[in-house]
Backbone bond lengths (Angstrom), bond angles and torsions (degrees), N, CA, C in turn:
res aa  C-N    CA-C-N  psi(-1)  N-CA   C-N-CA  omega(-1)  CA-C   N-CA-C  phi
1 M - - - 1.463 - - 1.527 111.21 -
2 I 1.350 116.44 -44.13 1.465 121.73 -179.83 1.526 108.96 -125.12
3 E 1.329 115.99 126.93 1.462 121.75 174.09 1.525 108.40 -121.72
4 I 1.314 115.84 121.22 1.463 122.25 179.61 1.520 107.14 -115.69
5 K 1.333 116.30 119.75 1.463 121.11 -172.89 1.527 110.93 -121.66
6 Q 1.318 115.30 108.95 1.465 123.22 172.19 1.539 111.64 50.18
7 V 1.315 115.07 49.21 1.463 120.43 -177.56 1.527 111.02 -86.17
8 S 1.316 115.28 127.00 1.458 122.27 173.55 1.521 108.61 -126.67
9 L 1.320 114.91 150.32 1.457 120.67 179.61 1.519 108.96 -139.55
10 R 1.305 114.73 124.68 1.460 120.51 177.10 1.522 108.43 -122.84
11 I 1.310 116.21 129.85 1.464 122.51 175.08 1.522 107.70 -119.44
12 K 1.338 114.42 111.59 1.472 121.88 -171.96 1.528 108.00 55.81
13 K 1.326 118.91 -118.85 1.464 120.66 -177.78 1.523 112.80 -95.72
14 D 1.334 116.16 -2.65 1.468 119.74 -175.65 1.523 111.56 -93.40
15 E 1.327 116.06 129.00 1.456 121.70 175.52 1.526 107.95 -91.95
16 I 1.328 116.40 105.76 1.462 121.86 -173.32 1.522 111.72 -85.56
17 L 1.339 116.80 -42.57 1.460 122.77 177.68 1.518 108.80 -125.74
18 R 1.317 116.05 139.83 1.465 120.80 -174.92 1.525 111.03 -125.34
19 N 1.301 116.95 98.08 1.462 122.65 170.60 1.534 112.37 51.05
20 V 1.322 116.18 53.00 1.469 121.75 -177.89 1.521 109.70 -81.48
21 T 1.319 116.03 125.96 1.461 122.69 176.30 1.516 108.81 -132.49
22 V 1.325 116.64 121.14 1.467 120.53 179.91 1.525 108.55 -164.54
23 N 1.336 116.36 152.47 1.459 122.35 176.56 1.524 109.01 -122.81
24 F 1.327 116.64 135.35 1.457 121.84 178.43 1.525 108.89 -115.48
25 A 1.326 116.66 119.87 1.458 122.57 -174.61 1.524 111.68 -74.28
26 R 1.307 114.53 153.88 1.463 122.10 178.65 1.534 110.59 -69.07
27 G 1.342 115.85 146.60 1.458 120.85 172.33 1.510 115.33 75.80
28 Q 1.334 117.41 21.17 1.456 121.05 178.75 1.526 110.13 -130.70
29 I 1.335 115.71 165.47 1.460 121.83 172.24 1.516 107.93 -102.79
30 H 1.320 116.39 121.94 1.459 122.60 -176.07 1.523 109.43 -112.12
31 G 1.313 116.56 120.45 1.452 121.37 -177.06 1.520 112.14 -96.42
32 I 1.329 115.59 140.01 1.457 122.04 172.42 1.524 107.70 -123.07
33 I 1.320 116.29 123.70 1.457 120.78 178.05 1.523 108.85 -114.72
34 G 1.311 115.64 163.01 1.462 120.20 179.31 1.511 110.44 157.36
35 R 1.320 115.60 157.11 1.455 120.50 179.19 1.527 110.52 -69.69
36 N 1.326 115.78 164.86 1.459 120.06 172.40 1.528 109.44 -58.60
37 G 1.329 115.97 133.60 1.459 120.03 -179.16 1.512 114.46 85.39
38 S 1.348 117.21 5.70 1.466 120.02 -177.75 1.524 112.26 -78.07
39 G 1.346 117.55 -18.66 1.460 120.80 179.18 1.514 114.71 114.55
40 K 1.338 118.00 -3.92 1.471 119.19 -174.49 1.529 112.51 -67.21
41 T 1.326 117.41 -39.63 1.464 119.08 178.78 1.526 111.13 -67.66
42 M 1.325 117.74 -39.43 1.466 121.09 178.15 1.517 111.04 -64.72
43 L 1.325 117.17 -37.45 1.464 119.93 176.85 1.523 110.07 -62.95
44 M 1.322 117.18 -42.64 1.462 120.83 177.64 1.527 110.95 -61.86
45 K 1.331 116.99 -41.49 1.466 120.13 179.40 1.530 110.69 -64.06
46 C 1.322 117.41 -34.84 1.464 120.46 176.91 1.528 110.87 -66.38
47 V 1.336 117.16 -42.04 1.464 120.67 178.58 1.531 110.45 -63.23
48 C 1.327 116.34 -37.72 1.474 120.83 179.33 1.524 112.63 -72.38
49 G 1.329 117.40 -17.29 1.458 120.41 -177.23 1.513 113.57 90.41
50 F 1.336 117.52 7.02 1.462 120.85 -179.53 1.522 111.97 -74.85
51 I 1.338 115.93 -29.19 1.467 122.12 178.78 1.523 107.76 -130.87
52 R 1.323 116.87 136.71 1.455 121.29 177.11 1.525 109.51 -90.89
53 P 1.330 118.09 127.06 1.462 118.98 177.72 1.530 111.51 -65.81
54 T 1.307 115.77 154.76 1.460 121.16 178.12 1.522 110.62 -67.19
55 S 1.330 116.06 -37.00 1.466 121.13 177.23 1.523 108.84 -151.87
56 G 1.330 115.40 163.59 1.455 120.99 -179.85 1.519 112.04 97.66
57 Q 1.323 115.85 -179.99 1.461 122.61 -176.17 1.527 110.82 -134.70
58 I 1.324 115.39 146.83 1.462 122.20 174.51 1.525 108.08 -129.28
59 F 1.323 115.98 124.44 1.460 121.99 177.52 1.523 108.80 -114.98
60 V 1.327 116.06 134.28 1.461 121.80 173.61 1.519 107.30 -124.95
61 D 1.328 115.02 119.47 1.466 121.33 -178.18 1.531 111.10 54.44
62 G 1.334 115.85 39.61 1.459 121.90 174.87 1.515 115.98 84.39
63 E 1.328 117.87 -2.62 1.462 121.21 -178.32 1.522 109.92 -111.28
64 E 1.332 116.04 135.28 1.460 120.00 -178.06 1.527 110.35 -80.76
65 I 1.331 115.18 124.50 1.460 120.81 179.69 1.532 109.06 -74.20
66 G 1.331 114.13 129.36 1.464 119.75 -177.15 1.508 113.13 94.72
67 K 1.337 117.28 -10.90 1.468 121.35 178.81 1.528 110.31 -124.91
68 D 1.345 116.63 -63.01 1.467 119.72 178.50 1.526 111.38 -74.03
69 R 1.316 116.00 -34.90 1.467 121.06 176.29 1.530 108.27 -156.53
70 D 1.341 114.83 157.48 1.468 119.89 -177.74 1.523 112.21 -75.00
71 F 1.330 116.44 -36.18 1.462 121.94 -177.20 1.520 108.67 -136.15
72 P 1.344 118.58 153.04 1.466 119.73 176.00 1.519 111.52 -56.08
73 K 1.324 115.60 144.80 1.467 121.76 -172.62 1.522 112.61 -66.37
74 S 1.316 117.84 -41.92 1.463 121.40 -175.37 1.521 109.04 -125.93
75 L 1.330 115.98 82.20 1.462 122.81 -170.16 1.520 111.13 -129.09
76 G 1.326 115.36 136.55 1.451 122.22 166.66 1.515 107.40 -125.55
77 C 1.319 117.42 134.01 1.462 118.35 -176.10 1.520 111.80 -141.16
78 M 1.324 113.90 151.28 1.458 121.92 172.26 1.521 106.07 -139.80
79 I 1.317 115.74 102.95 1.460 121.63 -175.87 1.522 109.00 -120.59
80 E 1.340 114.79 129.02 1.458 121.93 -176.52 1.535 109.24 59.74
81 T 1.310 118.52 -162.08 1.471 121.38 -174.93 1.522 110.15 -75.62
82 P 1.341 118.10 122.03 1.472 119.87 -179.95 1.534 111.21 -60.96
83 S 1.325 116.06 140.46 1.471 121.73 179.20 1.526 109.78 -114.90
84 F 1.322 115.06 136.17 1.459 120.85 179.75 1.529 109.26 -139.08
85 I 1.329 115.70 167.65 1.462 120.04 175.61 1.528 107.29 -71.94
86 P 1.327 118.36 115.22 1.471 120.83 -167.06 1.517 115.76 -65.86
87 Y 1.327 117.96 -28.50 1.464 119.28 -175.20 1.536 112.62 -97.31
88 Y 1.346 117.85 11.57 1.459 122.14 171.70 1.524 109.36 -104.89
89 S 1.313 116.03 157.86 1.465 120.45 173.78 1.521 109.76 -72.18
90 G 1.348 115.16 168.53 1.455 119.33 177.88 1.514 111.61 -60.23
91 Y 1.345 115.87 -47.02 1.466 119.06 -179.71 1.519 111.41 -60.44
92 R 1.318 117.67 -43.20 1.460 120.48 -177.07 1.533 110.76 -65.41
93 N 1.327 117.16 -37.19 1.459 119.96 175.59 1.525 110.86 -59.80
94 L 1.320 116.71 -48.46 1.462 120.08 -179.13 1.527 111.44 -66.70
95 Y 1.322 116.65 -34.73 1.466 120.51 178.54 1.532 110.58 -60.04
96 Y 1.334 116.88 -46.87 1.461 119.34 -178.72 1.531 111.64 -68.78
97 L 1.338 117.34 -34.84 1.458 119.47 174.87 1.527 110.83 -64.27
98 A 1.325 116.63 -40.22 1.466 121.00 -179.50 1.521 111.63 -64.48
99 Q 1.323 117.47 -28.85 1.463 120.55 -178.84 1.524 112.46 -67.76
100 L 1.332 117.47 -18.79 1.468 120.18 -179.58 1.526 111.31 -61.32
101 K 1.331 116.62 -36.35 1.461 120.75 178.70 1.521 112.27 -109.29
102 N 1.303 115.88 -14.10 1.465 121.82 176.63 1.533 112.47 56.30
103 R 1.335 115.73 42.98 1.460 120.33 -179.74 1.522 112.97 -106.48
104 L 1.336 117.12 -19.29 1.450 120.85 -170.64 1.516 111.93 -115.29
105 G 1.326 114.69 149.23 1.453 121.20 172.32 1.513 110.77 -110.50
106 R 1.313 116.13 -173.66 1.457 121.53 -178.04 1.520 111.91 -57.57
107 R 1.324 116.74 -42.89 1.465 120.02 -175.22 1.522 112.09 -59.93
108 E 1.343 117.49 -45.77 1.464 120.95 -177.88 1.533 111.45 -65.16
109 I 1.329 116.19 -38.65 1.468 119.58 179.32 1.523 110.51 -66.89
110 E 1.329 116.22 -45.43 1.459 119.80 179.07 1.523 111.44 -61.93
111 E 1.330 117.28 -40.95 1.465 120.72 179.69 1.519 111.07 -63.55
112 A 1.342 117.86 -40.73 1.463 121.00 178.89 1.525 110.81 -62.21
113 M 1.332 116.67 -41.65 1.467 120.03 179.35 1.515 111.29 -66.14
114 M 1.329 117.23 -42.36 1.459 119.94 -179.29 1.520 111.80 -66.65
115 R 1.342 117.12 -33.97 1.463 120.12 178.94 1.523 112.40 -60.73
116 V 1.324 117.10 -32.38 1.475 119.86 -178.33 1.530 111.44 -99.48
117 G 1.332 117.14 11.16 1.456 120.36 173.70 1.508 115.73 86.43
118 L 1.338 118.61 24.16 1.459 122.17 177.10 1.524 110.28 -110.49
119 D 1.319 115.76 145.27 1.454 121.55 176.64 1.535 108.85 -87.04
120 P 1.337 118.42 112.23 1.468 119.80 -177.99 1.523 113.84 -66.15
121 H 1.334 117.06 -15.69 1.463 120.54 -178.59 1.533 112.46 -94.26
122 L 1.327 116.61 -0.65 1.459 120.37 178.93 1.528 109.70 -67.26
123 K 1.314 116.50 125.69 1.471 121.24 -176.45 1.531 112.95 -87.05
124 R 1.323 117.78 -4.31 1.461 121.15 -176.99 1.525 111.54 -58.48
125 Q 1.328 116.94 136.67 1.454 121.46 177.43 1.530 110.14 -69.92
126 V 1.317 116.58 147.11 1.459 120.84 -176.89 1.523 111.90 -60.78
127 R 1.327 117.80 -29.53 1.465 119.94 179.31 1.529 111.79 -63.47
128 K 1.337 117.24 -17.30 1.450 121.33 178.07 1.526 112.14 -99.44
129 Y 1.335 117.66 4.46 1.455 121.93 177.35 1.530 110.16 -72.77
130 S 1.310 116.36 149.20 1.467 121.08 169.03 1.530 108.88 -74.18
131 L 1.333 116.43 167.73 1.466 120.34 177.72 1.522 110.65 -59.41
132 G 1.343 115.80 -40.46 1.463 119.15 179.70 1.519 112.41 -63.70
133 M 1.337 117.38 -38.99 1.466 120.57 177.91 1.523 110.91 -66.75
134 R 1.330 116.86 -37.09 1.474 119.88 176.93 1.528 110.60 -63.97
135 Q 1.330 115.85 -39.68 1.465 119.41 178.05 1.526 110.45 -62.96
136 R 1.321 116.77 -43.16 1.464 120.80 178.80 1.530 110.78 -62.72
137 L 1.333 116.02 -40.90 1.461 119.71 179.09 1.526 110.31 -65.77
138 G 1.336 116.36 -38.36 1.462 119.87 176.81 1.520 111.89 -62.01
139 L 1.329 116.97 -39.79 1.463 120.09 178.19 1.524 110.53 -69.74
140 A 1.336 117.28 -38.43 1.470 120.01 176.92 1.521 110.43 -59.57
141 Q 1.329 116.65 -41.86 1.469 121.06 176.75 1.526 110.71 -60.92
142 A 1.348 116.68 -39.56 1.460 120.63 -177.36 1.523 112.59 -68.78
143 I 1.338 117.02 -33.56 1.471 119.84 -172.97 1.515 113.79 -98.96
144 M 1.335 118.79 -10.43 1.462 119.05 -166.65 1.530 114.17 -65.58
145 E 1.334 118.48 -22.34 1.464 120.18 177.49 1.528 112.53 -96.53
146 N 1.344 116.39 12.38 1.464 122.51 176.73 1.535 111.75 55.17
147 P 1.344 118.15 55.00 1.462 120.47 -176.76 1.523 112.65 -74.19
148 D 1.323 115.84 158.08 1.461 121.25 176.20 1.528 111.71 -78.71
149 L 1.339 116.98 -27.32 1.464 122.73 -176.54 1.520 109.50 -123.31
150 L 1.337 115.44 129.50 1.462 121.54 175.21 1.525 109.14 -118.61
151 I 1.311 116.76 130.65 1.460 122.14 176.19 1.523 107.39 -119.33
152 L 1.331 115.60 114.08 1.463 121.46 -169.80 1.524 110.19 -125.14
153 D 1.319 116.43 120.86 1.461 123.04 -178.79 1.529 108.66 -104.29
154 E 1.328 116.18 105.92 1.467 122.83 179.67 1.545 112.21 53.65
155 P 1.323 118.39 56.38 1.475 120.19 -176.30 1.525 114.07 -68.93
156 M 1.344 118.41 -15.62 1.470 120.52 -177.77 1.530 112.75 -88.39
157 N 1.314 118.37 -5.50 1.459 121.23 -178.24 1.529 111.20 -54.43
158 G 1.324 116.16 130.91 1.461 120.22 175.01 1.513 115.40 81.90
159 L 1.328 118.24 -4.23 1.466 120.23 -179.53 1.527 110.62 -86.98
160 D 1.337 115.66 142.92 1.458 118.94 175.25 1.530 109.21 -77.97
161 K 1.335 116.11 179.56 1.460 120.90 -174.51 1.521 111.73 -58.14
162 E 1.332 116.06 -43.06 1.461 119.84 179.17 1.521 111.12 -66.28
163 G 1.332 116.24 -40.53 1.458 120.45 179.20 1.517 112.45 -63.72
164 V 1.341 116.76 -39.79 1.464 120.75 177.77 1.524 110.14 -63.13
165 S 1.329 116.50 -43.85 1.466 120.56 179.55 1.528 110.84 -61.90
166 Q 1.331 117.03 -42.83 1.465 120.81 178.81 1.522 111.23 -64.46
167 M 1.327 116.25 -40.44 1.458 120.37 -178.80 1.522 111.40 -66.48
168 R 1.319 116.19 -41.18 1.468 119.41 177.58 1.528 110.85 -60.98
169 E 1.325 115.41 -45.28 1.465 119.73 179.62 1.526 110.73 -61.12
170 Y 1.319 115.99 -40.39 1.460 120.17 -178.51 1.527 111.25 -67.16
171 L 1.330 117.30 -42.73 1.466 120.23 -179.82 1.530 110.86 -64.81
172 L 1.329 117.36 -38.91 1.463 120.04 176.72 1.522 111.20 -64.98
173 N 1.322 116.64 -35.66 1.457 121.13 176.44 1.527 111.26 -64.78
174 L 1.342 116.51 -39.88 1.467 120.09 176.86 1.526 110.79 -62.93
175 K 1.324 116.17 -39.31 1.466 119.85 177.38 1.526 111.00 -61.62
176 E 1.341 116.62 -41.16 1.461 120.50 178.39 1.523 111.55 -62.38
177 Q 1.327 116.54 -26.52 1.467 121.38 177.49 1.529 112.17 -80.70
178 G 1.337 117.05 -1.71 1.456 120.68 178.17 1.511 114.75 94.81
179 K 1.339 117.30 8.23 1.456 120.08 178.97 1.531 110.28 -73.94
180 T 1.321 115.24 151.28 1.457 122.01 174.31 1.522 107.64 -105.01
181 I 1.340 116.63 130.02 1.460 120.86 -175.81 1.518 109.95 -126.66
182 L 1.317 115.61 127.07 1.464 122.59 172.94 1.519 106.24 -106.44
183 L 1.328 116.43 118.15 1.455 121.93 -168.18 1.520 110.90 -126.18
184 A 1.331 117.17 124.78 1.465 121.84 171.51 1.515 108.48 -103.67
185 S 1.321 116.98 132.89 1.459 120.46 -179.32 1.522 110.11 -153.13
186 H 1.339 114.67 146.54 1.461 120.87 172.77 1.524 111.47 -88.54
187 S 1.337 116.02 -8.92 1.459 120.49 -175.29 1.522 111.19 -88.85
188 T 1.325 116.12 116.96 1.466 120.85 176.76 1.520 110.68 -61.86
189 E 1.330 116.14 -36.63 1.459 120.27 -179.30 1.527 111.48 -65.60
190 D 1.334 117.14 -42.18 1.470 120.37 176.72 1.521 110.56 -59.58
191 I 1.318 116.45 -47.17 1.463 121.71 -178.00 1.528 110.33 -62.08
192 D 1.342 116.93 -46.12 1.464 120.59 -177.84 1.528 111.88 -65.00
193 M 1.326 116.97 -38.63 1.463 120.72 -175.37 1.526 113.04 -79.00
194 L 1.340 116.66 -30.90 1.459 119.99 -169.17 1.527 114.82 -104.24
195 C 1.318 117.53 -33.81 1.471 119.80 -160.71 1.520 114.09 -94.59
196 D 1.328 115.47 135.16 1.459 122.18 173.63 1.522 111.16 -80.31
197 T 1.331 116.25 -33.50 1.457 121.15 177.23 1.524 108.84 -130.72
198 V 1.316 116.22 153.80 1.461 121.27 179.70 1.524 109.42 -137.00
199 C 1.336 115.13 130.78 1.464 121.66 174.10 1.524 108.35 -124.88
200 E 1.324 115.32 153.26 1.465 120.65 177.99 1.519 110.05 -118.88
201 M 1.339 115.40 132.95 1.455 120.92 173.74 1.526 108.86 -100.79
202 E 1.311 116.23 135.98 1.461 121.92 177.24 1.520 108.65 -149.68
203 K 1.320 115.67 115.52 1.464 122.69 179.97 1.527 112.02 52.76
204 G 1.335 115.09 41.03 1.456 120.44 175.43 1.506 116.45 84.72
205 T 1.322 118.07 -3.13 1.456 121.38 178.30 1.532 109.35 -106.29
206 L 1.325 115.63 152.71 1.459 120.69 -177.01 1.519 110.37 -118.36
207 T 1.324 115.62 134.81 1.461 122.66 178.49 1.523 109.31 -125.23
208 V 1.325 117.08 130.92 1.459 121.52 176.45 1.525 108.45 -78.23
209 L 1.341 116.22 125.72 1.461 120.88 179.33 1.520 112.59 -102.72
210 R 1.328 116.68 -34.45 1.470 118.88 -173.46 1.519 110.98 -158.40
211 G 1.342 115.38 141.83 1.451 121.02 165.20 1.507 116.69 91.97
212 M 1.353 118.25 1.85 1.463 119.74 179.34 1.514 109.90 -125.64
213 D 1.320 114.86 151.02 1.462 121.55 175.40 1.521 107.61 -83.93
214 E 1.352 116.98 98.94 1.452 120.85 -174.17 1.533 112.17 -66.17
215 K 1.340 117.96 -32.34 1.469 119.52 178.31 1.525 110.43 -65.80
216 K 1.325 115.83 -42.32 1.462 119.59 177.24 1.512 110.49 -63.19
217 L 1.333 117.16 -39.58 1.459 121.55 179.87 1.528 110.07 -62.89
218 E 1.337 117.54 -42.60 1.458 120.63 -179.41 1.521 111.18 -64.52
219 K 1.332 118.29 -37.07 1.465 120.58 179.61 1.526 111.43 -64.68
220 R 1.344 116.14 -37.48 1.453 120.02 -180.00 1.516 110.42 -67.25
């Protein structure tokens, strides 16, 4: 699903990514761990097409990002803290986002919100949401168009114990549907329970820890 070939990223004098090469298979949950500032969020932004790498290539579903298309064709993402119009309700925020592509109606938006545990009829303004509710709304935004690829940066942030359990169950259900998920998390438990493969980012370099054939990767 995702092929990353010798990707490096330099911003001014800082080398953010260093010759990253890795392949993520379709229909699995792929975990990326690493300290803050290790490069994992920047790598995700490159895969999404939000940032162009200084060198190297990124392919999603066989198409080169930045050449064949600007962004992956079927993508849902939640990177860093989700931002919404603060004085609108959750549903109204998603409604206006959906109008950008004009693919969704009320039913699909409401279903996405209910799947992540939000009441689509709640009139409360987003500025009055808790951090956990904002995270749920961010995930609803990511899934509402039923994308093939989900890129999620710390999706469990702000969720209580019950919310984390529900989110894990939901992500595993998406995997059973054949979705591909790239997940960054600081939680060892999340990574162990959810991920088929695990990579670690450290100072812009990536190391495969579990679930990939490293010899095959080196040949590619």
